[in-house]
NUDRENRO-910457 format. One record per residue (C-alpha): residue number from 1; x, y, z. Coordinates in steps of 0.1 Angstrom, whole numbers, plus 5000, padded with zeros to 4 digits. Layout:
<nodes>
{NUM {X Y Z}},
...
</nodes>
This chain:
<nodes>
{1 {5228 5049 5151}},
{2 {5206 5039 5122}},
{3 {5217 5058 5091}},
{4 {5182 5060 5078}},
{5 {5169 5079 5108}},
{6 {5199 5100 5119}},
{7 {5192 5132 5137}},
{8 {5185 5162 5114}},
{9 {5192 5140 5083}},
{10 {5171 5160 5059}},
{11 {5185 5193 5073}},
{12 {5220 5184 5062}},
{13 {5230 5206 5033}},
{14 {5264 5198 5017}},
{15 {5279 5226 4996}},
{16 {5303 5218 4967}},
{17 {5331 5244 4971}},
{18 {5352 5239 4939}},
{19 {5342 5266 4914}},
{20 {5317 5281 4938}},
{21 {5302 5312 4924}},
{22 {5300 5339 4950}},
{23 {5275 5368 4951}},
{24 {5246 5380 4972}},
{25 {5221 5374 4945}},
{26 {5230 5338 4940}},
{27 {5231 5333 4978}},
{28 {5196 5348 4981}},
{29 {5183 5326 4952}},
{30 {5198 5295 4969}},
{31 {5181 5303 5001}},
{32 {5149 5308 4982}},
{33 {5149 5274 4964}},
{34 {5159 5258 4997}},
{35 {5128 5272 5013}},
{36 {5106 5265 4983}},
{37 {5116 5228 4982}},
{38 {5113 5221 5019}},
{39 {5080 5240 5022}},
{40 {5066 5221 4992}},
{41 {5077 5188 5008}},
{42 {5060 5198 5041}},
{43 {5028 5210 5025}},
{44 {5024 5182 4999}},
{45 {5039 5150 5013}},
{46 {5038 5121 4988}},
{47 {5024 5087 5000}},
{48 {5034 5053 4986}},
{49 {5015 5021 4988}},
{50 {5023 4984 4986}},
{51 {4998 4955 4989}},
{52 {5010 4921 5000}},
{53 {4986 4894 4986}},
{54 {4984 4859 4999}},
{55 {4992 4848 4964}},
{56 {4990 4860 4928}},
{57 {4969 4833 4910}},
{58 {4932 4828 4918}},
{59 {4903 4808 4906}},
{60 {4867 4820 4906}},
{61 {4851 4818 4941}},
{62 {4886 4822 4957}},
{63 {4892 4849 4983}},
{64 {4920 4875 4976}},
{65 {4936 4884 5010}},
{66 {4958 4914 5013}},
{67 {4978 4936 5037}},
{68 {4984 4972 5027}},
{69 {5015 4992 5038}},
{70 {5017 5029 5034}},
{71 {5047 5052 5037}},
{72 {5052 5089 5035}},
{73 {5088 5100 5031}},
{74 {5108 5074 5049}},
{75 {5084 5067 5077}},
{76 {5050 5048 5081}},
{77 {5023 5071 5068}},
{78 {5005 5092 5095}},
{79 {4986 5115 5070}},
{80 {4957 5095 5057}},
{81 {4932 5074 5077}},
{82 {4914 5057 5048}},
{83 {4926 5035 5020}},
{84 {4905 5029 4989}},
{85 {4909 4997 4969}},
{86 {4892 4992 4936}},
{87 {4889 4957 4921}},
{88 {4880 4956 4884}},
{89 {4878 4929 4857}},
{90 {4896 4930 4824}},
{91 {4869 4953 4808}},
{92 {4877 4979 4835}},
{93 {4843 4974 4853}},
{94 {4846 4981 4890}},
{95 {4837 4949 4909}},
{96 {4842 4964 4943}},
{97 {4851 4998 4956}},
{98 {4862 4992 4992}},
{99 {4874 5015 5020}},
{100 {4896 5004 5049}},
{101 {4908 5022 5080}},
{102 {4946 5029 5082}},
{103 {4964 5025 5115}},
{104 {5002 5031 5118}},
{105 {5006 5030 5081}},
{106 {4989 4996 5075}},
{107 {4955 4980 5070}},
{108 {4941 4948 5056}},
{109 {4911 4934 5037}},
{110 {4899 4908 5012}},
{111 {4879 4904 4980}},
{112 {4860 4874 4968}},
{113 {4865 4866 4931}},
{114 {4830 4863 4915}},
{115 {4822 4828 4902}},
{116 {4808 4845 4871}},
{117 {4839 4865 4863}},
{118 {4851 4865 4827}},
{119 {4886 4870 4816}},
{120 {4920 4862 4831}},
{121 {4928 4890 4854}},
{122 {4916 4910 4884}},
{123 {4931 4945 4884}},
{124 {4937 4960 4918}},
{125 {4942 4998 4923}},
{126 {4949 5012 4958}},
{127 {4951 5048 4968}},
{128 {4943 5074 4994}},
{129 {4921 5105 4987}},
{130 {4952 5127 4990}},
{131 {4971 5108 4963}},
{132 {4944 5118 4937}},
{133 {4956 5154 4938}},
{134 {4988 5144 4921}},
{135 {5001 5123 4892}},
{136 {4979 5092 4893}},
{137 {5006 5071 4876}},
{138 {5020 5068 4912}},
{139 {4989 5050 4925}},
{140 {4993 5013 4933}},
{141 {4983 4992 4904}},
{142 {4986 4954 4900}},
{143 {4971 4926 4879}},
{144 {4963 4893 4895}},
{145 {4958 4862 4874}},
{146 {4924 4845 4872}},
{147 {4927 4808 4863}},
{148 {4896 4798 4844}},
{149 {4882 4763 4842}},
{150 {4892 4742 4811}},
{151 {4860 4750 4793}},
{152 {4868 4788 4794}},
{153 {4904 4787 4784}},
{154 {4917 4804 4753}},
{155 {4928 4780 4726}},
{156 {4958 4785 4703}},
{157 {4990 4806 4706}},
{158 {4994 4840 4721}},
{159 {4998 4870 4697}},
{160 {5033 4876 4683}},
{161 {5054 4901 4702}},
{162 {5064 4935 4688}},
{163 {5098 4949 4698}},
{164 {5105 4986 4703}},
{165 {5137 5004 4710}},
{166 {5139 5037 4730}},
{167 {5169 5060 4735}},
{168 {5176 5082 4766}},
{169 {5206 5107 4765}},
{170 {5220 5112 4800}},
{171 {5209 5145 4814}},
{172 {5180 5147 4790}},
{173 {5194 5159 4757}},
{174 {5219 5150 4729}},
{175 {5241 5181 4726}},
{176 {5265 5188 4698}},
{177 {5301 5188 4709}},
{178 {5295 5170 4742}},
{179 {5305 5133 4746}},
{180 {5272 5120 4758}},
{181 {5262 5086 4772}},
{182 {5230 5074 4756}},
{183 {5211 5046 4774}},
{184 {5186 5024 4755}},
{185 {5159 5000 4764}},
{186 {5144 4973 4742}},
{187 {5110 4959 4752}},
{188 {5079 4944 4737}},
{189 {5043 4956 4740}},
{190 {5040 4938 4773}},
{191 {5069 4956 4789}},
{192 {5091 4925 4787}},
{193 {5128 4929 4777}},
{194 {5139 4920 4742}},
{195 {5173 4909 4731}},
{196 {5184 4932 4703}},
{197 {5216 4939 4684}},
{198 {5225 4967 4660}},
{199 {5245 4999 4652}},
{200 {5240 5036 4652}},
{201 {5249 5056 4621}},
{202 {5251 5093 4613}},
{203 {5235 5109 4582}},
{204 {5264 5099 4560}},
{205 {5260 5062 4569}},
{206 {5291 5061 4592}},
{207 {5289 5038 4621}},
{208 {5293 5057 4654}},
{209 {5281 5033 4681}},
{210 {5271 4997 4687}},
{211 {5239 4985 4703}},
{212 {5245 4956 4727}},
{213 {5223 4952 4757}},
{214 {5239 4947 4791}},
{215 {5209 4935 4811}},
{216 {5172 4929 4804}},
{217 {5172 4948 4771}},
{218 {5190 4978 4785}},
{219 {5225 4991 4777}},
{220 {5243 5023 4768}},
{221 {5269 5038 4745}},
{222 {5288 5071 4741}},
{223 {5284 5094 4712}},
{224 {5301 5127 4703}},
{225 {5272 5143 4683}},
{226 {5277 5168 4656}},
{227 {5255 5199 4651}},
{228 {5227 5195 4626}},
{229 {5235 5158 4623}},
{230 {5208 5131 4625}},
{231 {5214 5096 4639}},
{232 {5196 5064 4632}},
{233 {5198 5030 4648}},
{234 {5195 4999 4626}},
{235 {5188 4968 4647}},
{236 {5174 4933 4648}},
{237 {5151 4918 4674}},
{238 {5151 4884 4690}},
{239 {5132 4870 4660}},
{240 {5157 4883 4635}},
{241 {5135 4910 4622}},
{242 {5151 4943 4611}},
{243 {5141 4977 4624}},
{244 {5153 5013 4623}},
{245 {5148 5039 4650}},
{246 {5158 5076 4651}},
{247 {5178 5090 4680}},
{248 {5166 5122 4697}},
{249 {5173 5154 4678}},
{250 {5207 5171 4685}},
{251 {5207 5204 4702}},
{252 {5233 5229 4689}},
{253 {5245 5241 4723}},
{254 {5238 5237 4760}},
{255 {5249 5222 4793}},
{256 {5244 5189 4809}},
{257 {5251 5170 4841}},
{258 {5263 5134 4842}},
{259 {5265 5112 4873}},
{260 {5280 5079 4886}},
{261 {5268 5064 4919}},
{262 {5294 5048 4940}},
{263 {5295 5035 4976}},
{264 {5292 5065 4999}},
{265 {5290 5091 4972}},
{266 {5277 5101 4938}},
{267 {5303 5115 4914}},
{268 {5291 5141 4890}},
{269 {5304 5163 4862}},
{270 {5289 5194 4847}},
{271 {5298 5202 4811}},
{272 {5288 5229 4786}},
{273 {5295 5235 4749}},
{274 {5320 5261 4739}},
{275 {5293 5281 4722}},
{276 {5269 5280 4752}},
{277 {5251 5313 4760}},
{278 {5262 5334 4789}},
{279 {5234 5321 4812}},
{280 {5250 5286 4810}},
{281 {5283 5298 4825}},
{282 {5271 5302 4860}},
{283 {5250 5271 4870}},
{284 {5234 5257 4900}},
{285 {5231 5221 4912}},
{286 {5202 5209 4934}},
{287 {5198 5174 4947}},
{288 {5166 5162 4965}},
{289 {5154 5129 4979}},
{290 {5120 5122 4994}},
{291 {5110 5159 4987}},
{292 {5138 5173 5008}},
{293 {5169 5193 4997}},
{294 {5201 5174 5006}},
{295 {5227 5190 4984}},
{296 {5232 5223 4966}},
{297 {5261 5240 4948}},
{298 {5269 5269 4925}},
{299 {5292 5261 4896}},
{300 {5312 5286 4876}},
{301 {5321 5276 4840}},
{302 {5332 5310 4829}},
{303 {5368 5299 4823}},
{304 {5363 5262 4817}},
{305 {5338 5239 4800}},
{306 {5336 5212 4826}},
{307 {5339 5208 4864}},
{308 {5334 5176 4885}},
{309 {5327 5168 4921}},
{310 {5310 5144 4945}},
{311 {5278 5144 4965}},
{312 {5283 5126 4998}},
{313 {5255 5101 5001}},
{314 {5266 5078 5029}},
{315 {5241 5094 5053}},
{316 {5212 5096 5028}},
{317 {5182 5073 5031}},
{318 {5181 5046 5004}},
{319 {5160 5057 4974}},
{320 {5159 5080 4944}},
{321 {5182 5110 4944}},
{322 {5172 5136 4918}},
{323 {5200 5159 4906}},
{324 {5189 5189 4887}},
{325 {5211 5215 4869}},
{326 {5198 5250 4866}},
{327 {5211 5279 4845}},
{328 {5220 5313 4860}},
{329 {5184 5324 4861}},
{330 {5173 5292 4879}},
{331 {5157 5276 4848}},
{332 {5162 5238 4847}},
{333 {5184 5226 4819}},
{334 {5194 5190 4827}},
{335 {5184 5163 4851}},
{336 {5197 5129 4863}},
{337 {5183 5105 4888}},
{338 {5205 5079 4906}},
{339 {5197 5053 4932}},
{340 {5213 5055 4966}},
{341 {5214 5021 4984}},
{342 {5230 5023 5018}},
{343 {5214 4990 5030}},
{344 {5198 5007 5060}},
{345 {5163 5005 5046}},
{346 {5159 4968 5054}},
{347 {5156 4948 5086}},
{348 {5159 4910 5088}},
{349 {5135 4889 5108}},
{350 {5137 4851 5110}},
{351 {5109 4829 5098}},
{352 {5108 4791 5097}},
{353 {5090 4760 5108}},
{354 {5093 4746 5143}},
{355 {5070 4718 5133}},
{356 {5068 4706 5097}},
{357 {5044 4680 5082}},
{358 {5034 4673 5046}},
{359 {5010 4646 5056}},
{360 {4974 4649 5047}},
{361 {4960 4675 5071}},
{362 {4992 4674 5091}},
{363 {4999 4700 5117}},
{364 {5026 4727 5112}},
{365 {5039 4755 5133}},
{366 {5056 4787 5120}},
{367 {5080 4808 5141}},
{368 {5085 4845 5134}},
{369 {5113 4862 5153}},
{370 {5123 4898 5150}},
{371 {5156 4901 5170}},
{372 {5155 4939 5172}},
{373 {5144 4965 5197}},
{374 {5121 4981 5171}},
{375 {5084 4972 5169}},
{376 {5074 4956 5136}},
{377 {5042 4951 5117}},
{378 {5042 4920 5095}},
{379 {5021 4897 5073}},
{380 {5027 4861 5064}},
{381 {5013 4837 5038}},
{382 {5018 4800 5034}},
{383 {5006 4786 5000}},
{384 {5010 4754 4979}},
{385 {5044 4760 4963}},
{386 {5033 4744 4930}},
{387 {5007 4771 4925}},
{388 {5035 4795 4916}},
{389 {5041 4830 4926}},
{390 {5051 4864 4911}},
{391 {5084 4871 4930}},
{392 {5095 4898 4907}},
{393 {5082 4926 4929}},
{394 {5076 4930 4966}},
{395 {5074 4955 4995}},
{396 {5111 4965 4993}},
{397 {5113 4971 4955}},
{398 {5079 4988 4955}},
{399 {5086 5013 4983}},
{400 {5122 5021 4974}},
{401 {5121 5020 4936}},
{402 {5089 5014 4914}},
{403 {5067 5037 4935}},
{404 {5091 5066 4928}},
{405 {5096 5064 4890}},
{406 {5074 5063 4860}},
{407 {5072 5034 4836}},
{408 {5074 4997 4843}},
{409 {5105 4980 4856}},
{410 {5109 4944 4847}},
{411 {5116 4922 4878}},
{412 {5124 4951 4901}},
{413 {5133 4930 4931}},
{414 {5163 4916 4912}},
{415 {5180 4949 4919}},
{416 {5178 4943 4957}},
{417 {5188 4907 4956}},
{418 {5224 4915 4961}},
{419 {5248 4944 4965}},
{420 {5274 4935 4939}},
{421 {5289 4962 4916}},
{422 {5273 4944 4886}},
{423 {5237 4948 4900}},
{424 {5245 4985 4910}},
{425 {5255 4992 4874}},
{426 {5224 4975 4861}},
{427 {5202 4994 4885}},
{428 {5218 5026 4872}},
{429 {5206 5016 4837}},
{430 {5171 5016 4851}},
{431 {5176 5051 4864}},
{432 {5188 5062 4829}},
{433 {5159 5047 4811}},
{434 {5130 5057 4835}},
{435 {5120 5093 4839}},
{436 {5112 5107 4873}},
{437 {5099 5143 4878}},
{438 {5083 5150 4911}},
{439 {5086 5188 4907}},
{440 {5074 5212 4880}},
{441 {5102 5236 4886}},
{442 {5086 5265 4867}},
{443 {5055 5264 4888}},
{444 {5076 5259 4920}},
{445 {5096 5290 4913}},
{446 {5064 5310 4906}},
{447 {5050 5298 4939}},
{448 {5022 5280 4921}},
{449 {5008 5253 4944}},
{450 {4992 5222 4929}},
{451 {4954 5223 4929}},
{452 {4941 5203 4959}},
{453 {4907 5188 4950}},
{454 {4907 5161 4976}},
{455 {4916 5171 5012}},
{456 {4935 5144 5031}},
{457 {4915 5120 5051}},
{458 {4931 5130 5084}},
{459 {4902 5115 5104}},
{460 {4884 5082 5101}},
{461 {4851 5078 5083}},
{462 {4823 5084 5108}},
{463 {4785 5087 5107}},
{464 {4781 5121 5090}},
{465 {4762 5140 5064}},
{466 {4744 5172 5055}},
{467 {4708 5182 5053}},
{468 {4695 5198 5021}},
{469 {4661 5214 5014}},
{470 {4656 5229 5048}},
{471 {4658 5265 5058}},
{472 {4683 5278 5085}},
{473 {4653 5285 5108}},
{474 {4641 5249 5104}},
{475 {4675 5235 5111}},
{476 {4679 5257 5142}},
{477 {4645 5247 5154}},
{478 {4652 5211 5151}},
{479 {4688 5211 5163}},
{480 {4692 5173 5164}},
{481 {4690 5144 5140}},
{482 {4676 5112 5155}},
{483 {4686 5081 5137}},
{484 {4680 5044 5141}},
{485 {4706 5023 5124}},
{486 {4706 4986 5116}},
{487 {4734 4965 5101}},
{488 {4734 4930 5088}},
{489 {4750 4919 5120}},
{490 {4731 4941 5145}},
{491 {4695 4927 5145}},
{492 {4683 4950 5173}},
{493 {4696 4983 5159}},
{494 {4710 5014 5176}},
{495 {4699 5049 5183}},
{496 {4721 5078 5173}},
{497 {4714 5114 5183}},
{498 {4737 5139 5166}},
{499 {4735 5178 5167}},
{500 {4730 5197 5135}},
{501 {4753 5225 5127}},
{502 {4739 5258 5113}},
{503 {4746 5248 5077}},
{504 {4728 5214 5082}},
{505 {4760 5193 5085}},
{506 {4764 5167 5113}},
{507 {4791 5143 5124}},
{508 {4791 5118 5152}},
{509 {4828 5113 5156}},
{510 {4823 5083 5179}},
{511 {4804 5062 5154}},
{512 {4827 5043 5130}},
{513 {4810 5014 5113}},
{514 {4817 4986 5088}},
{515 {4798 4973 5059}},
{516 {4764 4990 5053}},
{517 {4738 5005 5076}},
{518 {4701 5009 5070}},
{519 {4694 5043 5085}},
{520 {4659 5055 5096}},
{521 {4659 5091 5107}},
{522 {4638 5120 5118}},
{523 {4644 5155 5131}},
{524 {4639 5164 5168}},
{525 {4613 5189 5178}},
{526 {4575 5187 5182}},
{527 {4556 5184 5150}},
{528 {4588 5187 5130}},
{529 {4580 5181 5094}},
{530 {4615 5186 5079}},
{531 {4618 5150 5068}},
{532 {4589 5156 5043}},
{533 {4609 5182 5023}},
{534 {4645 5178 5034}},
{535 {4670 5152 5021}},
{536 {4703 5140 5036}},
{537 {4735 5133 5018}},
{538 {4751 5107 5041}},
{539 {4789 5100 5043}},
{540 {4800 5128 5020}},
{541 {4837 5122 5028}},
{542 {4836 5086 5014}},
{543 {4848 5086 4978}},
{544 {4823 5074 4953}},
{545 {4832 5045 4931}},
{546 {4848 5055 4898}},
{547 {4826 5029 4880}},
{548 {4854 5018 4857}},
{549 {4891 5021 4852}},
{550 {4910 5023 4819}},
{551 {4927 4991 4810}},
{552 {4956 4985 4787}},
{553 {4948 4959 4761}},
{554 {4984 4946 4763}},
{555 {4979 4938 4800}},
{556 {4947 4919 4792}},
{557 {4965 4898 4765}},
{558 {4995 4892 4788}},
{559 {4973 4879 4815}},
{560 {4956 4853 4793}},
{561 {4963 4817 4801}},
{562 {4965 4801 4767}},
{563 {4958 4763 4763}},
{564 {4994 4754 4754}},
{565 {5015 4724 4764}},
{566 {5039 4746 4784}},
{567 {5012 4753 4809}},
{568 {5000 4717 4812}},
{569 {5013 4711 4848}},
{570 {4998 4744 4861}},
{571 {4965 4737 4844}},
{572 {4962 4702 4859}},
{573 {4968 4716 4894}},
{574 {4943 4743 4890}},
{575 {4918 4719 4875}},
{576 {4920 4699 4907}},
{577 {4915 4730 4929}},
{578 {4887 4743 4908}},
{579 {4868 4711 4906}},
{580 {4869 4706 4943}},
{581 {4858 4742 4952}},
{582 {4829 4741 4927}},
{583 {4816 4706 4932}},
{584 {4818 4705 4970}},
{585 {4810 4729 4998}},
{586 {4842 4746 5009}},
{587 {4855 4742 5044}},
{588 {4843 4776 5057}},
{589 {4807 4768 5046}},
{590 {4810 4734 5064}},
{591 {4820 4751 5096}},
{592 {4791 4775 5095}},
{593 {4764 4749 5086}},
{594 {4774 4719 5107}},
{595 {4788 4733 5139}},
{596 {4763 4744 5165}},
{597 {4770 4779 5178}},
{598 {4780 4783 5215}},
{599 {4762 4809 5236}},
{600 {4793 4831 5233}},
{601 {4792 4829 5195}},
{602 {4755 4838 5195}},
{603 {4762 4868 5216}},
{604 {4791 4877 5193}},
{605 {4768 4876 5163}},
{606 {4741 4897 5181}},
{607 {4762 4924 5197}},
{608 {4794 4929 5177}},
{609 {4803 4943 5142}},
{610 {4833 4949 5120}},
{611 {4867 4942 5136}},
{612 {4850 4935 5170}},
{613 {4838 4902 5156}},
{614 {4873 4889 5157}},
{615 {4878 4857 5177}},
{616 {4914 4868 5186}},
{617 {4908 4868 5223}},
{618 {4883 4860 5250}},
{619 {4845 4863 5251}},
{620 {4826 4863 5284}},
{621 {4788 4857 5286}},
{622 {4782 4880 5316}},
{623 {4744 4876 5315}},
{624 {4746 4839 5322}},
{625 {4776 4838 5345}},
{626 {4767 4835 5381}},
{627 {4802 4847 5391}},
{628 {4796 4879 5373}},
{629 {4767 4889 5395}},
{630 {4789 4887 5426}},
{631 {4816 4908 5411}},
{632 {4821 4944 5422}},
{633 {4826 4957 5387}},
{634 {4838 4945 5353}},
{635 {4875 4949 5362}},
{636 {4872 4928 5393}},
{637 {4854 4902 5372}},
{638 {4882 4901 5347}},
{639 {4910 4898 5372}},
{640 {4928 4864 5368}},
{641 {4906 4854 5338}},
{642 {4929 4866 5310}},
{643 {4965 4854 5308}},
{644 {4989 4883 5307}},
{645 {4964 4911 5315}},
{646 {4974 4929 5346}},
{647 {4946 4949 5364}},
{648 {4953 4973 5393}},
{649 {4928 4993 5415}},
{650 {4900 4971 5403}},
{651 {4877 4980 5432}},
{652 {4890 5014 5443}},
{653 {4901 5045 5425}},
{654 {4905 5045 5388}},
{655 {4914 5010 5375}},
{656 {4946 5007 5354}},
{657 {4956 4979 5331}},
{658 {4987 4967 5312}},
{659 {4992 4939 5287}},
{660 {5025 4933 5270}},
{661 {5039 4966 5282}},
{662 {5010 4988 5269}},
{663 {4975 4998 5281}},
{664 {4945 4981 5265}},
{665 {4921 5004 5246}},
{666 {4886 5006 5262}},
{667 {4852 5004 5244}},
{668 {4816 5007 5255}},
{669 {4792 4993 5229}},
{670 {4821 4997 5204}},
{671 {4825 5034 5212}},
{672 {4860 5043 5224}},
{673 {4863 5057 5259}},
{674 {4894 5071 5277}},
{675 {4883 5069 5313}},
{676 {4882 5034 5328}},
{677 {4859 5046 5355}},
{678 {4831 5049 5329}},
{679 {4833 5011 5327}},
{680 {4838 5004 5364}},
{681 {4807 5024 5373}},
{682 {4784 5003 5351}},
{683 {4763 4978 5371}},
{684 {4771 4942 5363}},
{685 {4733 4936 5358}},
{686 {4734 4960 5328}},
{687 {4763 4942 5311}},
{688 {4755 4915 5285}},
{689 {4790 4905 5273}},
{690 {4826 4916 5275}},
{691 {4853 4908 5249}},
{692 {4890 4910 5256}},
{693 {4912 4912 5225}},
{694 {4948 4901 5225}},
{695 {4974 4927 5215}},
{696 {4974 4943 5191}},
{697 {4938 4951 5183}},
{698 {4933 4968 5149}},
{699 {4898 4980 5158}},
{700 {4913 5007 5179}},
{701 {4925 5026 5148}},
{702 {4958 5033 5165}},
{703 {4970 4997 5165}},
{704 {4960 4993 5202}},
{705 {4993 4976 5210}},
{706 {4980 4967 5245}},
{707 {4949 4949 5231}},
{708 {4914 4960 5240}},
{709 {4885 4955 5264}},
{710 {4850 4959 5249}},
{711 {4820 4960 5272}},
{712 {4785 4955 5257}},
{713 {4754 4966 5276}},
{714 {4721 4947 5275}},
{715 {4696 4957 5248}},
{716 {4661 4965 5260}},
{717 {4646 4931 5266}},
{718 {4664 4918 5235}},
{719 {4633 4930 5215}},
{720 {4639 4943 5180}},
{721 {4630 4980 5176}},
{722 {4602 4991 5154}},
{723 {4614 5007 5123}},
{724 {4589 5035 5125}},
{725 {4562 5036 5099}},
{726 {4567 5064 5074}},
{727 {4602 5073 5085}},
{728 {4626 5082 5057}},
{729 {4655 5058 5053}},
{730 {4686 5052 5033}},
{731 {4713 5025 5031}},
{732 {4748 5040 5036}},
{733 {4783 5025 5034}},
{734 {4811 5029 5059}},
{735 {4843 5010 5060}},
{736 {4843 4977 5041}},
{737 {4838 4946 5062}},
{738 {4871 4929 5072}},
{739 {4868 4891 5074}},
{740 {4890 4867 5094}},
{741 {4910 4841 5075}},
{742 {4896 4807 5083}},
{743 {4921 4781 5096}},
{744 {4906 4746 5101}},
{745 {4916 4728 5133}},
{746 {4918 4691 5126}},
{747 {4925 4683 5162}},
{748 {4891 4696 5172}},
{749 {4864 4669 5175}},
{750 {4838 4693 5160}},
{751 {4858 4698 5128}},
{752 {4840 4683 5098}},
{753 {4864 4659 5079}},
{754 {4841 4646 5052}},
{755 {4849 4672 5026}},
{756 {4879 4674 5004}},
{757 {4904 4700 5016}},
{758 {4922 4717 4986}},
{759 {4930 4751 5000}},
{760 {4958 4767 4980}},
{761 {4964 4793 5007}},
{762 {4970 4773 5038}},
{763 {4977 4801 5062}},
{764 {4973 4839 5060}},
{765 {4980 4862 5089}},
{766 {4981 4900 5083}},
{767 {4983 4910 5120}},
{768 {5017 4899 5132}},
{769 {5029 4926 5156}},
{770 {5062 4923 5175}},
{771 {5076 4943 5203}},
{772 {5109 4942 5221}},
{773 {5092 4923 5249}},
{774 {5073 4900 5226}},
{775 {5094 4895 5195}},
{776 {5091 4857 5189}},
{777 {5056 4845 5178}},
{778 {5043 4811 5169}},
{779 {5014 4802 5146}},
{780 {4998 4768 5138}},
{781 {4981 4756 5107}},
{782 {4971 4724 5090}},
{783 {4980 4710 5056}},
{784 {4953 4703 5030}},
{785 {4948 4669 5014}},
{786 {4973 4673 4985}},
{787 {5001 4698 4992}},
{788 {5037 4684 4993}},
{789 {5056 4717 4993}},
{790 {5050 4751 5010}},
{791 {5059 4786 4999}},
{792 {5061 4810 5028}},
{793 {5063 4848 5022}},
{794 {5069 4872 5051}},
{795 {5066 4910 5045}},
{796 {5064 4940 5067}},
{797 {5079 4972 5081}},
{798 {5089 4984 5115}},
{799 {5082 5017 5133}},
{800 {5114 5033 5118}},
{801 {5103 5027 5082}},
{802 {5125 4998 5074}},
{803 {5112 4970 5052}},
{804 {5115 4932 5049}},
{805 {5107 4905 5025}},
{806 {5115 4869 5030}},
{807 {5104 4841 5006}},
{808 {5112 4804 5012}},
{809 {5100 4772 4995}},
{810 {5099 4742 5019}},
{811 {5097 4707 5004}},
</nodes>
């Protein structure tokens, strides 16, 4: 059995028996906090986000491709249906405020870097509406580097670094009379570790500890503090400059908890001072992980000043374990976080090349294999290895570590690169130097719930709104909103009729759209004049753009690419890329302007929108296919035409279909339907086109593991509708348009070969779905004109909430 997902894992409550304080009052309080914590976790689940980018360095005009993964607790997120992604420049100005539909804890998208962008970074912030109700420091934030052309590069040397030293007593406080471990962290203004050396002295100038980092500017020492004493550190940084830093003030009395994580358990000790007040002699220990109570104990220190024990963690999920010490009245007095790593949070696919070529425009084939019985959702990028990559953070380190603590962690993935004792001890230094407080214990004890300003997006964004400026009688008399919608892709437009509620609100739950719509509307009823006085607020559930985000000046400086000799090789490579992409038409443009569109492509442009434009499948021009007119219905027409699609009862009863072990989703004019007979009853003369999408189909908003069949009915004479003179209209936004990554096919005779190919991302696929029956997949791509080494990065998670990250350089 997988430890991460053992039965009733979070209901396991270990009780430390040594020194257990008996009594009905304490037992009642223990039950109370058990209920409070678990109820809080159930009512206010916390979501975590990671974005896998195709790379981390971009030039103006490049496309940024990403795949988003969302988790709640230890499983793929099922709470929110919409992800918001803000792209901003270094001034904080929002360049794009996009919304994407979430299915099975994942979604995807892209952003085109403006050619006119100034500065050296694109800041990406991703979140759900639900996450805005809580501490926003837990939103996903990341800076991507923008490589500017030589004429815009910053001359000279970067600003000098400034070192700072911070101290963190274990448990939270430096307490007189207690031998306390004090962790420290030395870093510069950019969050990078600094090598320091120094000593700690008391008020009399006596040396009591040595400052010597153990890893990345972090270390620790022990100190037996005296009451009313002050302690000061004298230290030098990596440039030899001298500094002094005061340690936290010493508390005259108190209690504290210390911990040491080991394989299978976390050892702890509770200690108090001899002069501790009475309420510190009966204490309570509570341990939580992922907002669930996993350990609780009552500790008696009436006759002793210290007691020790162990929390069994072998069956806990990997992640942050928060251990809080309460006094007799259940007031928090000390806290410690440790990291539990049982190794069960990862799974291990295989990825490699079955065909490898570094020739100019040579053909390659990637093989992805998930030798497991658990379905997986993956994304893969192949880039020019010389472009470089930021491998310091990834899906594993984000989901298990950095999304759960405050403050920055330098190179977080390092702590998951191995399971040696040395790395475990170094990771514990990260726990000691980075605060984590998911609970406000005082408010929790007082049953004060957090203020919920943003309800969770438990449904997808649909065509919705509310009428203002009309009386209830007018709304009741009308009863219906009649709208004509037109998108950039849909030249003929569509009619929507949606009933009005008594308060003027409306929602067509079957209309989910991408990009923007031009909406012309009127109200039903003879001689209805509501549109003259009434206004409509469309799409009220879609968050408005914040306009700007607050940027840290140090992040802006850190992202700058200074014109120094150390960056000469990187500059030359990007100069080559930049010159080609700006002086020549890129490959995607060549494809669009030189290749004549087939009848199927013209139909696709005319009838489809959003994810339905995908070419991952089959398109049938039913209007111009003689065989279609002789078919009994659409299912008999499709029989034998799509490899792997099995159709039963095509001409009698209710048709049924299977593809790769699952049933395909069905759509009529891109509206989901559940009854196949709705399609089988449509006359073939009324059908213009049918598209069959290979599994999985993300347009189904549930992953559609069996693919999808989308039937499109003919539009009235293919004549564009009249807009309606004088009708009020508005432009509204739905989900952001999702583009398909363009992969050139140099084996095709229609592929233009006259343009220089300098793609730095050679292949990007965010829709790799494996099943037990279909766990080995192959993908082809072609090299560009100059690349001689590939970097391949595979990330993803499976249906049990396990993560993977694989990075290889092939040369």
